[in-house]
C-alpha positions, 0 to 999 in steps of 0.5 A, spaced: 727 419 499 726 424 493 725 431 494 717 432 494 717 439 494 716 440 487 709 441 484 707 437 477 706 441 471 698 441 470 695 443 463 688 445 463 683 441 459 677 444 456 670 441 459 667 437 454 673 436 449 672 429 449 665 429 446 666 433 440 668 431 433 675 429 432 679 435 429 674 440 432 680 444 435 684 443 428 680 444 422 684 441 417 687 435 421 688 428 418 683 425 423 677 430 421 679 429 413 678 421 415 671 423 419 668 427 413 670 421 408 668 416 411 661 419 413 660 422 406 661 414 403 657 410 408 651 411 412 653 410 420 648 409 426 650 413 433 654 407 435 658 406 429 660 414 429 662 413 436 667 408 433 669 412 428 671 418 432 675 413 437 679 411 430 680 419 428 682 421 435 688 415 435 690 418 427 690 425 430 694 423 436 699 418 432 700 425 427 702 429 433 707 424 436 710 423 429 711 431 429 714 430 436 718 425 434 721 429 427 723 435 432 727 430 437 729 425 432 727 418 432 733 415 436 736 417 443 742 419 444 747 419 450 754 421 451 754 422 443 752 415 442 745 412 440 742 409 445 735 407 443 729 408 439 724 414 441 719 411 446 714 415 442 715 411 436 712 405 439 706 409 441 705 411 434 705 405 431 700 402 436 695 408 435 696 407 428 694 400 428 688 401 432 685 406 427 686 401 421 683 395 425 678 399 427 676 402 420 677 395 417 672 392 422 667 398 422 666 398 415 667 390 413 659 390 413 659 396 408 663 392 403 660 388 398 659 380 399 662 375 395 658 369 394 661 363 399 664 356 396 665 354 388 661 358 382 655 354 380 656 348 374 656 351 367 661 356 368 661 358 361 654 359 360 652 354 355 650 346 357 653 340 355 648 339 349 649 346 347 656 345 346 655 339 342 650 342 337 655 348 336 660 343 334 655 339 330 656 333 334 648 333 335 643 333 328 
C-alpha cells in the first residue's frame, strides 16, 4: 500500500462563485468579452443566458489551459526524449468544441431563415408572354 499519511492540497473556492457572470473575477477575459458581445447583439431569455454562461466559462477555462500549456510546453519529455503531447491539449480542444457547438446551437434561432426548396418560377421577373412581346414576336 502507498503511504497515506500525506494530506492532499485543498483550494478554497468562494461561495457562489459558479453562479456569477463569466469573467466576474477577470474583467477582460475572452469569456467576458464573448458574454457582452452576444448579449449586445441578441435578446436572450433566462435559459439561453445560462447556456451562454456555460459556453463563456468553457472559453475562459480553455484560455487558462492554453496558458498552462504555453508554460509547460506542448510536448512532455522523459529522459530528454519527447514522450507525448501535453494532456491538457485534449481538454482544451474539448472545451473549445463545446463552446463553439453551444454558441452555434444557441444562436441558430437568431439567424434569418432562408426559404426551403426551389425558388418560384419566373425567376427573371417577367412572364413568357412579356418576353415574347419584348422580342417583337407578339403584336
